[in-house]
N, C-alpha and C positions, 0 to 999 in steps of 0.2 A: 504493500500500500504506500509506504514511504517513498519507494522508487517511483511509483506512478505519480505521486504528488510532485516529486522533484522534476520529472519529465514534463509534467503539465506546466509547472512554473517556468521552466525554460522556454517552452513553446509559447507561453503567454507573454513573457517579458519581451520588451523591445530590444532589438539588436544593440542599440546605442547604450542601453542600461547594462546589458550583459558585458559589453566591451569595457564599460567604465568599471564594473566590479572586478573584471579580470585584471585590468590595469592596476587597480588598487592592490590586488593580491600580489601582483608582480613586484610592485614598489615595496610592499611590506616584507616580502620574502628576501629582497635584496638587503634590507636592513638586518634581518635575522640570520642570514646564512650567506657567508661570503664565498663558500666553495663553489656555488652555482652562479656567481656574479656575472661572468662573461655571457653565459647563455641567457640569463635573466635580463641583462642589459640589452641584448639584441632583441628580446621579446618586447621590452619596454619601448625601444625605438621604433620597432615595426608597428606596434599598436598605436603609438602616437602619430606616426605617419599615415596610418590607415583611418584614423578617427574621422577626418573630414569626408573621406570617400565613403565610409560606412553610413554616414548621415544621408549622403546623396543616394546610395544604393537603396536604403530603406525608404527614402522618399519616393524614388521612381517606382519601386515595387508597389507601394501603396497606391500610386496613381494608376498603374497598369494592372492592379489586382493579381499579382503573382508572388504571394508571400511564401509559398512552399520552397522556393529556390534558396531561401535563407535558413531553413531549418537545420541543415547539416552544419552550416557555419556557426549557428547558435550552439549546436551540440559540441562542436570542436572547442569553442570558447569555454563552455561549461566544463568540458572534460579538462581543458587546460587549467581552469580555475582550481579543480580538484588536484591536479598533478602538482601545480606550483605550491598549493597548500601542503601537500605531502613533503615536498622538497624543503619547505620552510621549517618542518619539524625534524628533519634529519640532522643529527648532531654534526657540528662542523668538523669533528675529527673522525666521523664514521666514513672512512674512505672506501670501505668495501661497497657501499651503496652509491657512491658518487658517480661512477662510470655509467651504470645502467640507467640511472635517473637523468644524467646529463644527456645521454643519447635519446631518451624519451622527449626531453625538452627540445632538442634539435629537430627531431621528427615532427613534433607538434608545430614548431615554427614553420617547417616546410609545408605541412598539411594545410595550415591556415592560408599561407601565401598562395599555394596552388589552387585552393578552393576559391579564393577571391578572384583569381584569373579565370577559372572555369565558369563561375557565376556570371562574370562579366560577359564572357563569350556567349553563353546560353541566353543571357538576357538580351544581348544585341539582336540575336536571331528572332527571339520572341517579340521584341519591340518592333523589329522591321515588319513582321506579319501584322502587328497591331496597327502600325501606321498605314499599311496598305488597305486595311479594311475600315479605317476610320472615315466617318462622313466628312464631307467638305466643311461642314459647319465647325468641326473640331480640329481642323487642319492646323490652325495657328497654335493651339495648345499642344498638339502632338509635336509640332516642329520645335516648340520650346523644350519638350522632354527629350527629343532626339538630340538637340543641340547639347543639352546637359549630359547626355550619355557620351557624346563625343568628348566633352571636356573630362568626364570621368575616366574614359579610356586613356586619355593622355596622362592623367594623374596616376592611374594604375601603372602605366608604363614607367613613369618617373619613379614611382614607388619601388618597382622591381629593380630599376637601375640603382636606386639609393641603397637597397638591401645588398645588391651585388657589390657595389663599390665600398660598402661598409665592411666588407671582409667576409660575408657569409656566402658560401657556395652552395647552390641548389644541387641536392644529391640526385635529382632527376637528370642532371646533365651527364655527360659521358664520364666514365671511370676516371679519366685523367684529371678532371677537375678536383677529384677527391684525393686520389692516390699520390698526386704530385705535390700536394700541400706540404710545405716544409722541406722542399728539395734543396734549398740553399742554406740549410742549417749547417754550422761547422761540424765536421766529423768528430767523433769521440776520440780522445787520445788513448790509444790502446796499449802503449808502452810508456815506461818511465824514461824520458829522454836523457841521454848521457851527453855531457859536454856542451849543452845548449844554454847554460845558465846566463853567461855573459851576453850572447846574442839576444836572448829573450829580454833581458833588462834593457839593452840598447834599443831594440825595436819598440818596447813598451814606452820608453821615453819619447821616441819619435811620434808614436800614435797619440799619446796623451798631451803632448805639447802643442798647443794651438798655433804656435809661431813657426813650427817647422813645415816642411813641404807637405802639401796635401797628397802627393803621389810618391810612393816609395816602391822601389824595385829591389826585391830580395833575390840576389843573383848568386848562382853557384853551379858547378857541373852536376850532372845527374847522379843521384845516389848520395848526395851530401846531407840530406835531411831538411830540404827547404819546406816541403809540405808538412813534415813533423813539427818544424819550428812555427810555421804559420798556424797550425792547428793548436799547438800549445799556447800561442799568443792569444787566440780567440777564446780560450778557456781560462785565461789568466784573470784573476779576480778584478783587478783594476780596469782591465779592458772591458770585461763583461759589465761592470758597474757603469762605465761611461756609455757604451754603445747599446747595452741592453738587448732588446729583440731585433735591433737593426744591424745585425752582422750578417752579411750575405757572402757565403763561401761557394764559389763556382769554379769547377775545373774546366779550363779552356783547352780542350784537345784540338788537334789539327782540323778535325771535321766540324767543329762547333763555330757557328757564326753569330753575329750580333743579334739577329732575330731570335735565335734559340736562347741566348742568354737573357734577353729581356723577357721572353715568355716564361722562363724559369723563375725570374724574380716575381712576376705577376702571380704565377701559380703559388709561389712560396707565401705571398701575402694573402692568398685565397681570394683574389680579385678576378672577376671575369675577364678573359682575354679580349682586348680590343682587336679589331680587324686591321692589322698593320698593313699599310700600303707599300712600305719600303723600309729599309734599315734606318733611313733618316727619320721616318715617321715613328718607328719603334723607339729610337733614341729620344725623340721629343716626348713621347708618352712616359718614358722612364724618368726623364727629367722632371716632368710635372708630378709624377708619383713621389719622387724623392723630395720635392719642394713641399708637398703635402705632409710628408713624414716629418720634415724639419719643423721647428729648429732643433729637434732631437738629433744628436750625433749619429752619423751613418758610416759604417765601415764596409767597403766592398773588397773582398779578397778574390783575386783572379789567379788561380793556381795553374802552373805549368803552361805559361804563355809562350808561343813560338813566334818567330818573326813574321810568318804569314798572317798572324792575328794582330799585328801592330796597329792596324787601322782601328781595331775595336777599342784599344786603349784611348786613342784620340777621340773617338765618338763618345766615350763615357766620361770625358772631362767636363763636368758641369760646375758652374760658378754658384756653388751652394755652401753656405757656412757650415762648418763642422762635418764636412763630407770628405772622407779619406779613402784612398784606394791603395791597397797593398798587392803588388804583383810578385809572383814567384816565377822564375824563369832561369834557363841556362844562359840567357842573353841579358845584356845590361839595359837596353832601351834608354840611352842617356838623355835623349830629347824629351822623355816622358816625365822623369822626376829624379829625385835623389836615389843613388844606388847604395845598397848595403850588401857587401860581399861576405857571404858565409864561408868561412874557412873549413877545411877538413879537420878531423879530430886530431888533437895532439897525441903523443905516444901514450901518456898516462890515461887519458880518457878512452883511447882506442883499446888499450889493454883491459880496462874495466869492462867495456862493452863485450870484448871478445871472450873474456873469462866467464862473463855472465851467460853467454849462449853456448859456449863450447865445453865448459867444465861443469858437469852436474854436481849438485851438492852432496850426493850420496857417496862420492869418492870411491866408488867401486870400479870405475873404469880407469884406463891409462891416463895419467896426467903428465905431460911433457915437462921438461925443466924450463927454467925461466928464459934461457937463451933461445930455445926452440920456439917458445911462445912469442918472444919479441920478434924473431925473424919472420914468423908467420904473420904477425900483426903488421909488420912493416911492409910485407907484400900486399896488404890490403890498402895501403896508401892513405889511411885515415878516412876512407869512405864508409859511413855507417851501414849502408846497404850491403856492401861487399863483406864487411866484417860480420854482419849478421848471417849472411848466406854461407860464407865459408866456415864460420864458427859452428853453425848448426850442422853442416855436413860432416864435421869432424867429431861431433859429440859422440862419446862412447866408442870411438874407433881405436884400433890397435896402434902400437908404436910404428909398425911397418907402414900403415896407412898414413900416419902423420908425416913420416919421412918422405913418402912418395908424393904427397900433396905439396910439401915444402919445395921439392925439386921442381914440380910442375909450375908452381907460382913464382919461382925465382928465375924463370926463363926470361930473356930479353923481351920487352913489351913493344907493342906497336907505337908508332909516332903519334897517331891520333888518340886524343885523350879518351873519348867515349869508347873507342875500340879497346883501349888499354883496360878499361873497367870491364867491358864485356868479356875480354880474354880471361880476366881473373874470375869472373862469374862462371865462365865456361867450365873451369876446372871442377866447380861444385856440381855441375850437371853431369859431367863425365864420371863423378864419384858414385853414380848409381850402380856401378859395377854390373852385377848379374841381372839387375832389374831393368831389362831393356824396355819393357812396356811402360814403366814409370817415366823413363826418359822420353819416350814417344808421346806420352800423355802431356808432359811439359811442353813439348814442341807444338802440340795442338792448341795451346792457349793463345798462340799468335793469330788464331783464326777469328778473334772477336775484336770489335772496335776498341780503340784506345779509351781508357778511363771509364769503361762501362762495367757494371756488375754483371757477372756471368751466372745464370742460374745453375746451381750444382746439378740439378736433374738433367740439364742439357748435356753436361759433361759425362754424366753417368750413362746416359743413352748412347752417346757417341762411342765411348770407350767399350761399352758392352758389345757393340756390333763390330767396331773396327778391329778389336783384338780378341774377339770371341771369349769374352769374360762374362761370368755371372755378375749380377749387380753388386754383390758383396765385395768381389775382387776389384771392381771399378771404384767402389767407395774406399777401399783400402789404398788405392793409388792416390785418391784425393787427399787422404790423410798423410800419405807419404810426402806429397808435395808441400803440404802445410807444415809438417814437422821439420822440413828442411828450409823453411822460410822462403820458399819459392812462390807461394801464394798465401793469401789470407782468406780464411773462411769467415763470413759474416752471417750471423743468425738474426733474423728480423722478428722472431716471435719468442718471447721469453720462456714459454713452456714447450718449445720445440724439443722433441726427444728423438735422438738418432736410433734408440733401441726399437722404435716402431718401424724402422725402415723408411721413414718419410724424410725427404730432403727438400720438400717444397718451400720451406722457409730458409734455406741455406743458399748463400750466394758467394761467389769467388771474386776477389779483387787481386790485382797484380800490379806491381811497380812497373812503370813504363820502360825502365831499362831491362827488366826481365822479359817483358813482352818483346822488346827489340831483339834480345838475345834469341828468343824462340823463333822470331821471324828470320833473323840472319841465318840460323841453322836450317830452317825449312827451305829457304830460298837458294841454298847452295846446289849447284848442278844445273843441268839444262831443264827447261820447263817441261819438256816431254817426259822426263824420267823422274820427276819429283814425286815423293810420297803424298805430299799435300801441296795444293796450289792456292795461294792467298792473293786475291785480287782486290785492290782498293781503288775505287774510281771517285775522284774529286773533281767537281765542276765539269763532268762529262769528258774528262780527259782519259781516254782509253789507253792503257799501256801499249807501247809500240809492239811488243812481242805478240800481242793479241791481234793487232791490225795488219801485221806484215804477212800473215798467212791466211788464205781464204778458208781453209778447212783445217785449223789447228786441232790436233788430236793429243790429248794428255792421258797419262796412265795413272794419275793420282787416284787414291781412294777417298781423299777428303778434298772438297772444293769449297772455299769460302769467298763470297763476293760481298764487299761492303761498299755502299754508295752514300752520298750525302743528300741534303734536301734539294739540291739543284738537278739531280739526275733525271734524265728525260726518258728512261726505260728504252733506250735504243741499244739493242744487244748485237754484239758481233757473233759470228758463227763459230761454234766450238763443238768438238766431238769429245765427250767424256764418258765413254762406255764402262769404265771400271769404277766410277765414283760410287761409294757406298754411303757417304755422309755429305749432304749439301746444306750449307749455311748461307742464308740470304739475309744480310743485315742492311736495313734501309731506313730512311727518315721522311719520305714523301707521303703526301696524303693520298696519292694514287700511284699504284705500282703494278707494272706489267711483268708477269713471270716470263723468264727467258724461254724461248721456244726449244732450245736444245735440251731442256729438262725432260721433254717427251721421250727422248732416246736413252735416258739413263735407266737401263733395264735392271741394273744391279743395285739401285738405290734402296737403302734400308732405313736411313734416318733423314728426315727433312725438318729443318728449323727455319721458320720465317719470323724474324724479329724486327718489328718496327720500333725504332728509337725516337719517333716523333711524338707529338702531343695528342693526336687524335687517331682513332682507328682508321687504317688505310683501306681504300677500296681496291680490290685486286681484279685485274683483268687477266685473261688467258687461264682462268682457274680450271677449266675442263682439262687442260694439259696434265694435271695431276692424276686424272683418272687412269692414265696409262701405266702408272707406277705399280706394277703387279707384285713386286717383292717388298714393298714398303712395310716396315714393322713398327716404326715409331715416328710420330709427327708432333711438332710443337708449333702452334700458331700464337703469336703474341701481338696484341694491339692491331688486329685486322678486323674488317667487316666481312664476315663469311657469307657468301651469297646463298640464295635460296636453292640453287642447284647442287648444293653441297651433298645432300643425301641422294640426289637423283643421279649425278654423274660419277660419284665416287663408288667404286667397287673394290675396296682394298681387302681382299680375302685373307691376307696374311697380317693385317694390322693388329698389333697387340697392345699398343700404348698410345694414347692421345692426350695432349695437354692443350687446353684452350685458356689463355690468360689475357685478361683485359680486352676481350673481343666482343664485338656485337654479333650475337648468335641467334637472336630471335627469328630472323628471316630463315636461317638455315634449319632451325629445329621445328618451327611451328608453321611454316608456309610450304612445307613439302608434303606430298602424299606418300612418299616412300618411308619405310620403317628404318630406323637407325640400325636395327639388328640385321637387316638385309645388306646394308652398306658395309658394316664392320662385324661380321659374324664371329671373328676370333678375338674380339677386344676383351682384354683382361684387366686393364688399368686405365681409368679415365679421370682426368683432373679438369675441373672447370673453376677458375679463380677470377674474382673481380669482373665477372660478366654481368654488368648491372642491368641489362635488358632481359635477363632470364627470369620469367615469371612462373613457368612450368616446364617440366621435362617433356620431350616429344612423345608422340604416340608410339607405342611399342617399345618404349625404353626398357621396360623390365623383361623384354625378350632377349636381352644381352645376358644370356644365362651363364656364360663363362666368366663374367666379370668377378674379379677378386678384390680389386681396390677401387673405391669410388670416393672422390674428393670433390665436393661442391662447396666452396668456401668464399666468403665475402661477396656473395650474390645477394644484394640487399633487397631485391624485389621478389625473390623466390617465395611464393606463398604456401605451397604445399608439395608434398611428395606423392607419387602415384600410389593408389590403393593396393596395387599388385606388387609392391616392393618385395613382398615375401617370395616372389618367383626367382629372385637372385640368390639361389640356394648356395652358390659357391663363394658368396661375398665374405671376405675376411676383415676388411677395413672399410669403415664408413665415416667420413669426415664432413661435418656440416657447420663448422665453426663460423661465426659472424654472419649467418643468414638471419638477419634481425627481424624479418617479416614472417619467417616460418613459424606457424602457430602450433603444429603438433606433428608427432610421428604416427604413421599409419599403424593400425593394430596388427597388420600382417607382418610387421617387423619381427614378431616372435618366431616366425618360421626360418629366420636366418641363423640356423644352428651352427654354422661355421664362423660366425662373426666373432672376432677377437678384440677389435679396437673400435670404439665409438666415441666420436668427438662432437660434443654439443656446446662447446664454449661460446659464450656471447650470442647464443640463440635467445635473444631477450624476450621474444613473444611466446616461447614454449613455456606454458605454465604448469604442465604436468606430463609425466611419462605414462605411456599406455600400460595397462595391467599386463599386457603380453610381453613386456620387457623382461619379465622373470623367466621367460622360456628360452632366453639366449644362453644355452648350455655352456658355450665355450668362451663367453665374454671374459677377457682378461684385464682390459684397461678401459676406463671411462673418463673422459675429460668433461668437466662441468664448471669451468671458470666463469664467473659472473652469471650464474644460473640460480641466484638466490631465491627467485620467485617460482622456481620449478618444484612442484610437489612430487614426492616419491611414492609410488604405490607399494602396498605391502608385499607384492610379489618379488621385489628386489631381494628379499631374503632368500630367494631360491638361486641366486647367482653364486653358486658355491665355488666357481673357478675364478671369480673376480678377485684380482690381486691388487689393483691400484685404482683409486679415484683421485683425480687431480682437480682441485677446485680452490676455493677461497675459504675464509673462515666460516661464512654462513653455510656454504655447501657442506663443509665438514660437520657442522652441527646437525644437518639433516641426516647425514649418513651414520653418525655415531650411534644412533639408537639401533642400527642394524648390525653393528659389529659383533655382538654376541652370536648372531646366526652365521656370520661370515668370518671365521677365524683367520683366514689367509689375507684378509683385506688390509691394505695400507692406505691411509688417506694422506695425500700430499698437498702441500700448499705452494705458493710462489717461492718461498725460501728454498725448498728442496730442489725445485726445477732450476733456479738460478745457480745453486751450488753445483749441480751437474753441468749446467751450461758453461760456466766459467772454469770448471775443473780446478777448483781451488786446492792448493797444496795443504799440507798439515798446518803450517803456520797460518795460512790464510783461513783455513777452517777454524782454527782456534780463535782468530779475530772475529770471524762470522758468528761463532758460538758466543763470544763476548757480547756481540751486538744483539743476539737473539732476534734475528730479522723475521719475525712472524708474518709480517706483511711487507713485500718488497716494493713499496711505493717510493722508489729511489729517484732522486734527481741525479745522483752520482754515487758510484761505489768504486772506490779505488783502494786496493789492498796490496801493499808491498811491504818491504822491511821497515821503511821509515815513514810511511804515510798511510793514514787511515781516515777516510772521510765517509761519514754516514749521515748525511743531512736528510731531514724530512722523513725519518722513520718514526712516524707518529705513534706507532704501537710498540715502541721499544719499552716493554714493561718488565722490570726485573729488580730483584733485591741485590744488595752489594755482594753476596756470596757468588752470584753468577758472573761478577766482574773480577773474580779473584785472579784470573789469568793475565790481567792487563799488565801486571808488573813484569811479566816475562818478555814483554815487547821492549827490550832494552834499547832498541834503535828508533823507537817511535818518536817522531818530531812534531807531528800535527795530529790532534785528536779533536774531531768535531762531532758533537752529539746534539746538534741543533734540533729543536722541536720534538724531542723525545718526551712527550708530555706526561708519561706515567713513570718516568725514571725518578726514583725517590731520593737517591743520594749517590755521590761518588764514593768509591771504596776508600776506607780509612787506611788500611794497611798496605795497599799496593800502589796507590797513585804517586806516592813519594819515591817509588823505585824507578819511575820512568824519567831518568835524569836528563835525557836529551830533549824532553818535551819543550817546544818553543811556543806553540800556539794551542790554546785550549778554548773550544767553543761550546758553551752550554746555553746559548740563547734559546728562549722559549721552552726550556725544561721547567715547566710550570710547577712541578711538585717538589723540586729541590729547594730546601729552606736555608741551607748554609753550605759553605765550602768546608771540607775537612781540614783540621789543623795541619795535617801532613802536607798540604799544598805548599807549605813553606820549604819543603825539602826539594822541590822542583826548581833547582837553582838557575836553570837556563830559560825558565818561563819568561817570555817577553811580551806576549799579547794574550789578553783574556777577553773573550766575547761574552757579554752578559746582558744582551738586549731582552726586554720583557722578563726580567727576573725580579719583579717587585716584591715577591714573597720573602726575599732575603731580609732577615732582621738585623744581621750584623756580619762584618767580615772577621775571619779569624785573625788573631794577633800575628800569626806566622806569615801573613801576607806581606809583611815588611821584609821578609828574609830573601826572596828571590832578587839577586843583584841586578838582573837584566830587565826587570819588569818595566816596560816603557809605555804600554798602552792598554787601557781598559775601554773596550767598545761598549757603550751603554746607551740607554735611553735616559730621559730626564729623571725618572723615579729612581732608577738604579744608580745614577751618577751621584745621588746624595749620599750613598753609602761610602763613597771614596773621599768625601770632603775632609774626613778626619785624618786621612793618611797622606794627603798630597804634600803636607809640609815636610814629611820624612822622605817620601818617594818623589824627589824634586824633578826627576825626568819623566814622570808619569803624565800621560795625556788621557783625558776622558772625553 
């Protein structure tokens, strides 16, 4: 009854009244709860902008007697009122509930905005009909209404533009508008840099001093650590404090032009991309954007700039106050700005770095004498990259191997500087010894565009087919390259687990020098006889070797063709009958497949990767239908045509990956069944395909399917009812399908299912009773599924070993643990510990922190640095901190915002003699510092912001001889007034 009264009230109330109540609730919630402030602020601005238009819409509907069109909008606002009311009651430190409710607020904002537009469109149609049937006597009045509607249309258009320019991106737009947000953020510093302390200080002064040059070129040969230094600089406290969120870090590869750079910055700021007419127009738009951001300081970091991109630097010179550009390059660009030359490491720093990577701490392997170490380090000539690669390749090697490598590295080097470095790196590649396949895998890495992340699954597919490996062996080679510092593996999802056999969230990056080495080795010998042919076409300049012969025939098994955004798809004739792996890397919005692909009868792996901003339209697509031996295909950022299921008859296809593609036309506009086109398919990945609302007819006839991953498809509403027909399915991933409301009951027939991932399926409110019939289920992911109710039948999941979730998910499962003795409930802490593979010391530190909720801004754990900011649920007694005294080299300890931490340890804090900086800001429950703080003689800085609960300082605070700074707010500063006459150097 109460519900009926509420609905009736909503229906009866005027739209303007409902909007007013909604706006009041939003304003109230902003005062009560700061953690939702950005989303609530956007709602406030949207509602205020809409208010005049709402009045006109309601007025026009009253005149034309069409009130029903506004009922859903009223319902949305009423629903929004309830949602915002719930948000206002969530405790500001309950971070478990922040993410799901924040996503609901974003979705609500989108729904309201979309509905306003749809109401307007429907209303215009209806109003046109009304006008046509209106009597001549009413014509004047109707014209007035029609004119008003035209004005309203203009205002709605302006409203849409206002919302877009305000930083909110409509999720109904293409995937790229969402996935590329934040693309210009500075990368994380993954290692503790050695030997960069002085350069870091010098550059910091240049950036923070307003009187120095606005344009700085950080110049050094490749492999010296320019990118590492620039990254460290962006993460330095003073630099971050000055430039805040206006640090843009962009890698400028040889293929990247000004248009791409400007688009990246607009995407980073989540602003709708203008239609740039030229590079000059793009530069003008960017200048206007930066002027809007100002007067806040702006730092633009352009990494790895080559001479061909010099014009880009000149175009980005804007006369804007507090706007600085930092360029890293092997070249100096003296006309652009002041040059800072980064030197190679001195012998002492080089020795430190080399020993760190080459000599394990366990001391169980051969350790050469000091003379041998110094000679090997001198061969590396102070280049950090060379030191890291050579050192890693010698880790745990025999004495004979050390002597052999020293002889190789001591040979006379080439005159050319870069070649000298490559020659030294080459010795590390040759050190693969008997693992010939691993060396070939390294060479394959030159097949991808410079400075682009390589999906790990692409490499696994390539290597499995090229070298006849099973996937585990291909993965082993991936780790072999990573262990030797020849690549870096980046994981984009914190709960990604390699034990599941899933590498969809893993990407590979490689230093450009190592890429050059792979290309140099691959390009040796005549074109016709190479194992791999790497073709790079820039500005339609086809290599001479391809144009000199009318019918060039190559014997390579791997063919890679990379083109830039100017490519016209004009292909030369080529015969490549032996090719088994074809990589097509491109950037254009329209792309024509080469005709010679039709004759690649041995092709097993096809990768089409669009590095542009929007899905590319493909022509010549039917050519792919002739690839009868194709086993694996990956399509990334393309629009798949409707004839996909009609013209493709890939009888041997086993694995398909569709990433960031438009696939609705292909899946739902075809009369053919997907099972007829791909009868042998066993592994299907669909990721970030935002136009996927339902799976195609006959999907569940793919009866051989073993792995199905449909992730980040935000419009997927439901799964087929006959999902139970996929009897061989072992892995089902549905994470981040936020509109998916339920699992079909037939899921209980999937008796071979071992892994089920439902993380961030925010609309799934309950699991079906049939979930208990999954006899072989071993692992279940339910992160951010706190609103999902568990049926009693989960007690039957006797083989379930792991549930990965958050704290609220764990509470739901705890009541079933007595029935499931083998069950382990993991949270974010466990997953991050596995992800970062922390050593024993790091594990001890992590144990000290008790990171029950990994809401980290940063986590750096080394011998002398521990930062654990914003761990709001760091709740523990002093006995859990007893290990801290063992960290004898600890220099920096930050425990900011650990709101439930009661006190610092009395007996151990004094033992951390090297501690220089202690941060306890916003540790709200700490009432006093321990007396033992006086034993920390090197303490120089103490952060105590929002520590007003302190009633006095210990008398021993006068003991630290080097205490110079107490960073406080006004209330905390009063505590220090009584000691400033003794600590004369103290600043508060």
